[in-house]
Structure formats: C-alpha cells, structure tokens
C-alpha positions in Angstrom: 84.6 -46.2 60.7 81.2 -47.2 59.5 82.7 -48.8 56.3 84.9 -51.1 58.4 82.3 -52.1 60.9 80.6 -54.9 58.9 84.1 -56.3 58.1 85.0 -56.3 61.8 81.7 -58.1 62.6 82.4 -60.7 59.9 85.9 -61.2 61.2 84.6 -61.7 64.8 82.0 -64.1 63.7 84.5 -66.0 61.6 86.8 -66.5 64.5 83.9 -67.4 66.8 82.8 -70.0 64.2 86.3 -71.4 64.0 86.6 -71.7 67.8 83.2 -73.4 67.9 84.2 -75.8 65.2 87.4 -76.7 67.1 85.6 -77.2 70.5 82.8 -79.3 68.9 85.1 -81.6 67.0 87.4 -82.0 70.0 84.4 -83.4 72.0 83.3 -85.6 69.1 86.8 -87.0 68.6 87.4 -87.5 72.3 84.3 -89.7 72.3 85.4 -91.6 69.2 89.1 -92.1 70.3 88.3 -93.4 73.7 86.4 -96.2 72.0 89.4 -97.0 69.9 91.7 -97.0 72.9 89.3 -99.2 74.9 89.0 -101.6 72.0 92.7 -102.2 72.0 93.1 -102.4 75.8 90.0 -103.7 77.5 87.0 -104.6 75.3 88.4 -108.0 74.4 88.4 -109.5 77.9 85.3 -107.5 78.9 82.9 -108.2 76.1 84.4 -111.4 74.4 85.7 -113.2 77.5 84.4 -116.5 76.1 86.8 -116.4 73.2 90.5 -117.2 72.8 92.5 -114.0 73.6 93.7 -113.6 70.0 90.2 -114.0 68.6 88.9 -111.6 71.3 91.3 -108.9 70.1 90.0 -109.3 66.5 86.4 -109.2 67.7 87.1 -106.1 69.7 88.7 -104.4 66.7 85.6 -105.5 64.7 83.3 -103.6 67.0 85.7 -100.6 66.4 85.4 -101.1 62.7 81.6 -101.3 62.5 81.4 -97.6 63.6 82.7 -96.7 60.2 80.0 -98.6 58.4 77.4 -96.0 59.4 79.5 -93.0 58.7 78.3 -92.8 55.1 74.7 -93.1 56.3 75.4 -90.3 58.8 77.0 -88.2 56.1 73.9 -88.6 53.9 71.4 -88.0 56.8 73.0 -85.0 58.4 74.3 -83.7 55.1 70.7 -83.7 53.9 69.7 -81.8 57.1 72.7 -79.4 56.8 72.0 -78.6 53.2 68.3 -78.3 53.7 67.8 -76.6 57.1 71.3 -75.4 58.0 74.7 -76.4 59.3 74.0 -75.3 62.9 70.9 -77.4 63.6 72.6 -80.5 62.1 75.6 -80.0 64.3 73.6 -79.7 67.5 71.9 -83.1 66.8 75.3 -84.8 66.0 76.8 -83.6 69.2 73.8 -84.9 71.3 73.8 -88.2 69.5 77.5 -88.8 70.1 77.3 -87.8 73.8 74.4 -90.1 74.5 76.0 -93.1 72.9 79.4 -92.6 74.5 77.9 -92.3 78.0 75.8 -95.4 77.1 79.0 -97.4 76.4 80.4 -96.3 79.8 77.2 -97.6 81.5 77.0 -100.9 79.5 77.1 -104.3 81.4 79.8 -106.6 80.3 79.7 -110.2 79.0 80.1 -111.6 82.5 76.9 -109.7 83.6 74.5 -110.3 80.7 76.2 -112.6 78.3 75.9 -112.3 74.5 73.6 -109.2 74.9 76.6 -107.2 76.0 78.6 -107.3 72.7 75.4 -106.8 70.7 74.6 -103.6 72.7 78.2 -102.5 72.3 77.9 -102.8 68.5 74.6 -100.9 68.4 76.1 -98.0 70.3 79.2 -98.1 68.1 77.0 -97.9 65.0 75.2 -94.8 66.5 78.6 -93.3 67.2 79.6 -93.7 63.6 76.3 -92.1 62.5 77.1 -89.0 64.6 80.7 -88.7 63.4 79.5 -89.1 59.8 77.5 -85.9 60.1 79.8 -84.0 62.5 82.9 -83.5 60.6 81.5 -82.0 57.4 79.3 -79.6 59.3 82.2 -78.4 61.6 84.4 -77.8 58.6 81.7 -75.8 56.8 80.6 -73.7 59.8 84.2 -72.5 60.0 85.1 -72.1 56.3 81.8 -70.6 55.2 82.0 -67.8 57.8 85.4 -66.6 56.5 86.7 -65.0 53.3 87.3 -67.3 50.3 91.0 -66.8 50.4 91.2 -68.1 54.0 89.2 -71.4 53.4 92.2 -73.7 53.9 93.2 -71.8 57.1 89.8 -71.8 58.8 89.1 -75.4 57.7 92.0 -76.3 60.0 90.1 -75.1 63.0 87.8 -78.1 62.8 90.8 -80.4 62.1 92.5 -79.4 65.3 89.7 -81.2 67.2 91.2 -84.5 66.2 94.5 -84.3 68.0 92.9 -82.4 70.9 90.3 -85.1 71.3 93.0 -87.8 71.1 95.1 -86.0 73.7 92.1 -85.9 76.1 91.3 -89.5 75.4 94.8 -90.7 75.9 95.2 -88.7 79.1 91.9 -90.2 80.3 93.2 -93.7 79.9 96.7 -92.9 81.1 95.1 -91.6 84.3 93.0 -94.7 85.0 95.9 -97.1 84.0 98.5 -95.2 86.1 96.5 -94.4 89.2 94.6 -97.6 89.6 95.5 -101.3 89.6 94.9 -103.6 86.6 92.0 -105.2 88.4 90.2 -101.9 88.9 90.7 -101.0 85.2 88.9 -104.1 84.0 86.2 -104.0 86.8 85.0 -100.4 86.6 87.7 -97.7 85.9 87.5 -98.2 82.1 84.1 -96.6 82.3 85.3 -93.2 83.7 86.6 -91.7 80.4 83.2 -92.6 78.7 81.1 -91.2 81.5 83.2 -88.0 81.6 81.9 -87.2 78.1 78.6 -86.0 79.5 80.2 -82.8 80.9 82.1 -82.1 77.7 78.9 -82.5 75.6 77.0 -79.9 77.8 79.9 -77.4 77.2 79.8 -78.1 73.5 76.0 -77.6 73.2 76.2 -74.2 75.0 78.8 -73.0 72.5 77.0 -74.3 69.4 73.6 -73.0 70.3 75.1 -69.5 70.4 76.6 -69.7 66.9 75.0 -68.1 63.9 74.0 -70.0 60.8 76.4 -70.2 57.9 76.3 -67.2 55.5 76.3 -69.6 52.5 73.1 -71.3 53.8 71.4 -67.9 54.3 72.2 -66.9 50.8 70.8 -70.1 49.4 67.6 -69.6 51.4 67.3 -66.0 50.2 67.7 -67.1 46.5 65.4 -70.1 47.0 68.2 -72.4 45.8 67.9 -75.0 48.5 68.1 -78.5 46.9 65.2 -80.8 47.8 67.3 -84.0 47.8 70.9 -83.1 48.1 72.3 -86.6 47.8 70.6 -87.1 44.4 71.9 -83.8 43.2 75.4 -84.7 44.4 75.5 -88.0 42.5 74.0 -86.3 39.4 76.3 -83.3 39.2 79.4 -84.0 41.4 80.0 -87.8 41.4 83.5 -87.4 40.1 84.5 -85.1 42.9 82.9 -87.5 45.4 84.9 -90.5 44.1 88.2 -88.6 44.1 87.5 -87.2 47.6 86.8 -90.7 49.0 90.1 -92.1 47.7 92.1 -88.9 48.2 91.9 -89.1 52.0 92.3 -92.9 52.6 95.8 -92.4 54.1 94.4 -90.2 56.9 92.4 -93.0 58.4 95.0 -95.7 57.7 97.9 -93.9 59.4 95.9 -92.9 62.5 94.3 -96.3 63.2 97.5 -98.2 62.2 99.3 -96.2 64.9 96.7 -95.6 67.6 94.8 -98.9 67.5 96.6 -101.7 65.7 100.1 -100.7 66.9 98.9 -100.2 70.4 97.6 -103.8 70.5 100.6 -105.2 68.6 103.1 -103.4 70.8 101.5 -104.4 74.1 100.8 -108.0 73.3 103.6 -109.2 70.9 106.4 -106.8 71.8 107.8 -105.6 75.2 105.7 -102.4 75.6 103.5 -101.9 78.6 100.1 -100.2 78.1 101.4 -97.0 79.8 104.5 -96.9 77.7 102.7 -97.1 74.3 99.9 -94.8 75.5 102.6 -92.2 76.3 103.9 -92.5 72.7 100.4 -91.8 71.4 100.2 -88.8 73.7 103.5 -87.5 72.5 102.5 -87.8 68.8 99.1 -86.3 69.5 100.8 -83.2 71.1 103.1 -83.0 68.1 100.2 -83.2 65.7 98.3 -80.5 67.5 101.2 -78.0 67.1 102.4 -79.1 63.6 99.1 -79.6 61.9 98.2 -75.9 61.4 101.3 -75.4 59.4 99.8 -77.5 56.7 96.9 -75.2 56.3 99.2 -72.1 56.5 101.5 -73.5 53.8 98.4 -74.3 51.6 97.6 -70.5 51.6 101.1 -69.7 50.4 102.1 -72.6 48.2 100.3 -74.4 45.4 98.3 -77.0 47.3 99.0 -79.7 44.7 102.8 -79.2 45.2 102.4 -79.3 49.0 100.3 -82.5 49.0 102.8 -84.2 46.6 105.6 -83.3 49.1 103.7 -84.4 52.2 102.4 -87.8 51.0 105.6 -88.5 49.2 107.3 -88.2 52.6 104.6 -90.2 54.3 105.2 -93.4 52.3 108.7 -94.1 53.7 107.9 -92.5 57.1 105.0 -95.0 57.6 107.4 -97.9 56.9 110.0 -96.5 59.3 107.4 -96.2 62.1 106.7 -99.9 62.0 110.4 -100.8 61.8 111.2 -98.7 64.8 108.3 -99.9 66.9 109.4 -103.5 66.2 112.7 -102.8 68.0 110.8 -102.7 71.3 112.7 -99.5 72.2 110.5 -96.7 73.6 112.6 -93.9 72.2 113.0 -95.3 68.7 109.3 -96.2 68.6 108.4 -92.7 69.6 110.7 -91.2 67.0 109.2 -93.4 64.3 105.6 -92.5 65.3 106.4 -88.8 65.3 108.1 -88.9 61.9 105.1 -90.7 60.4 102.7 -88.3 62.1 104.1 -84.9 60.9 103.4 -85.2 57.1 100.1 -87.0 57.8 99.0 -84.3 60.2 99.8 -81.5 57.8 97.9 -83.3 55.0 94.9 -83.7 57.4 94.9 -79.9 57.9 94.9 -79.3 54.1 92.3 -82.0 53.5 89.4 -80.0 54.9 89.8 -77.1 52.6 90.5 -79.4 49.7 87.2 -81.2 50.1 85.2 -78.0 50.9 86.3 -76.3 47.8 85.3 -79.2 45.6 81.6 -79.0 46.0 79.0 -76.2 45.4 77.3 -74.7 48.4 73.9 -76.4 47.7 75.3 -79.9 48.2 78.5 -79.1 50.1 77.6 -80.6 53.4 76.4 -83.8 51.8 79.4 -83.9 49.5 82.2 -83.6 52.0 80.4 -85.6 54.6 79.8 -88.5 52.2 83.4 -88.3 51.0 84.7 -88.4 54.6 82.2 -91.1 55.6 82.8 -93.4 52.7 86.5 -93.1 53.1 86.2 -93.9 56.8 84.0 -96.9 56.1 86.6 -98.3 53.7 89.4 -97.8 56.2 87.6 -98.5 59.4 88.6 -102.1 59.2 92.3 -101.1 59.1 93.1 -102.6 62.5 91.4 -105.8 61.6 93.1 -106.0 58.2 96.5 -105.3 59.7 96.1 -107.8 62.6 95.0 -110.4 60.1 98.0 -109.7 57.8 100.3 -109.9 60.8 98.7 -113.2 62.1 98.7 -114.8 58.7 102.3 -113.9 57.7 104.0 -113.7 61.1 105.7 -110.6 59.8 105.1 -106.8 59.8 106.0 -106.5 56.1 102.4 -107.0 54.8 100.9 -104.5 57.2 103.6 -102.0 56.1 102.8 -102.7 52.4 99.1 -102.1 53.0 99.9 -98.6 54.5 102.1 -97.7 51.6 99.6 -98.7 48.9 96.8 -96.7 50.5 99.0 -93.6 50.9 100.0 -93.8 47.2 96.3 -94.0 46.2 95.6 -90.9 48.3 98.4 -89.0 46.6 97.1 -89.8 43.1 93.5 -89.0 43.8 94.2 -85.8 45.8 96.2 -84.4 43.0 93.4 -85.3 40.5 90.8 -83.7 42.7 92.7 -80.4 43.0 93.5 -80.4 39.3 89.8 -81.1 38.3 88.6 -78.2 40.6 90.8 -75.7 38.7 89.4 -76.6 35.3 85.8 -75.9 36.4 84.0 -72.7 35.9 84.3 -70.2 38.7 81.5 -70.2 41.3 78.7 -67.7 40.7 79.3 -66.1 44.1 82.8 -65.8 45.6 81.4 -66.0 49.1 79.7 -69.3 48.3 82.9 -71.2 47.8 86.3 -71.9 49.3 88.8 -70.6 46.8 90.1 -72.7 43.9 93.3 -74.5 44.8 95.8 -73.1 42.3 95.7 -69.4 43.2 99.4 -69.2 44.1 
C-alpha cells in the first residue's frame, strides 16, 4: 500500500490540474469569444455609427483583430513569468487581467455617448484581452501536461483545449439569450453588455480553483537543480528557434477555421444571405457542442496512433471540408449550412486537441512556457485578421471563392509544418529527465 500511495497522490493531482486547466481556459475563452460575437453583431453600429455600415463592419472586425497583435507580447511576458517563477502564479495574473478587461468592455460608453473616445477605449481593452490570452493558453496546457506521466501528455493537454468549445458554448448561449428574450432595440441599447458583465462571476470561480492548485512538478525540479533560465525568450531563440517557427505555422489553420466560421461567416450570413442572427448563432452553438464531444478523440487517437499519421489524415480532410462549409452556407439553407459547419469542425477540433501535446513536447522545460505561448501567440497574431481579410476578399471579388482559397492555403501550410515539427522532435536527443517532457511523438 505504501508503494502505491505516491502514485495515487500524483494521479489525483494530475486530474485536479487537468480540471483546473479546463475551467480556467473555459472562462478565458468565454471572455474572448463574446467579443468576437459582439464584433460581428453589435459593435459596428455601437462604436462606429458615424461610418457606412459596410465600413463599420470592417472596423468592428479590425478591433477584433487587434487583440491578436498583443498575443505574442503576452506570450513573452507571461512565458517569462511562468518559466521564472512558476506556471501557477502566471495563470492567476492572466485570469485577473482577462476578467477586468472583459467587464470593462461591458461597462464602456458607446460612440453616441462619448464620440471617438469610445472606439479608442474599446481597442485598448481588446489589446489587454490579447495580452491575457497570450499568456493563458500555454500555462494552462503546461499545468495539465506537466502534472501527468510523459506517456499521457497528449491526453492531458486536451483538458486545456476543452475550454475553447466550452467557452464558445457559454458565449453563444449568452448572446442567444439576449437576442431571443429581448427586442432588437434592447440589444443595441443595453442587453449586449450582459454577457460581458457576467464574466465577473466566472472569474471569481476560476481564481478560487487556481489558487488551490499546486505548482508544476517540472518547475519544482528546475528550481531544485538551479536550472531556471534568466531570460527565457533569449534562450528560446538561441536554442529552439526552428521549433518556434514550425510551431507558429503548424497551427495556422486552427485560428483560420474558427474565425472564418464564428466571426466572418456570422457576419456574411446575417448581412448578405438570408440568415437571422438567431439562426446562425444556433449553428455556432451546434458546432460548439459537436466540438466539445468530438475533440477529445483527437488526443485519445494521438496516444494510440502515430501522431504524424493522424495529423496528415485530419488536415487532409479539413481542406475539402472547409470549402464545403462555405458552399453549403451560401445556399442560405439552415440545415445544409449546419451540416457544412459540422463537417469542417470535426477534423479541425481533433487537430486542436493534438496541437497542445505537439507544441508542449517540442520545447525543453526551462523555456517551455515561453516557447508554446509565443508559438500560439504569433500564430494568432498572423491569423487574427482572418475576418478582415476574408471580408475584404469577398467585397473585392464579389465571390466566396477567394475566401475559400485563403482557408485552403493556410490549412496546407499547417499540415506541412506540423509534420516537420513532429519529425524534427523525434530526431533530437531524448530529454535528460523523462518527467520533464511530454513524450516524443513517434512512440507508437
């Protein structure tokens, strides 16, 4: 019995860390997604009412995009803190920052009240949101993966990934509630604020959970060995720049698919096609629920198959599936549009689950928080303008063909770079401590 006790304690802490990662990222992504939904539905007339409606939509998407610009900065800042003083402390700060900025958006006066200051303040708060997300994701992944056995890294990384569909479900339900239960006038006057203000309660819950969590075992070992790096970002670029480059471009499709569907398509379908706001929000809700249940199977398969083979299959399917989604949405038929969105979501969601373990296994523990956060943040910064780019391509050409081509090209780039990243990791020397790393990809 005494022999198994430490193992049971480790197992309990691993599960506790996984649940904490899931709840924390759910709150963070709820905050982030309600902004994306609001930018498609209400921010144009509220904060850019002096502009032509088409221009107002573009400007609204631009405020959505600027949040991605500070993600790399957030990755470097909180990655530095996470690698220097611990994952737990950094995650507490990111959650607080995201909560304060989200509630701030909900309390913000509109253009009609304070003029040009309103969109300026909106952009400032969005930049701070991006800073928080840039540090949140990497820490949540590591607090889950570093508490478990190396052979379960892909599986426990998926705990943090589940926060994305869960947050989107909550965000979509929030806006469905205010659009269904209240008249259009109320939505634009005050009801749009409710999903933002509700974030305060969620943040309090998240903080209670995170403060009770133990520090990552990998950080404790680095501290015991006196192997903490003084400036992690410098060490990262000196020793692991290739992994960083491949990581950035290996996950492009994740951002493109999500924001093409949930932000660009939402605006396109409700302004140029015959969809009501409620109808298309219900499609997003359906695909979010599908993602929540399908996504873990990607991580499960990655522990049983060769991850390179799995990623080749998933992204190979995603290329035609993404094109099909746009074609079916263009029909204006709710059922066909929903089928198209679900078909495009399934392979992307499963890849999203694998992505966490793929990035975590690619960097040594001493710069891991900085490495995966910067990879995620830089990729997000590159793709944060996706709704703007797709809207511009649509407006310029008058056809959905160019937006579809953009999605296909970015997915192909992700496929090539992901395979190169996994292949490069296998060729490297094994880590000095098995518990300091997520397992190498090609173990099966």
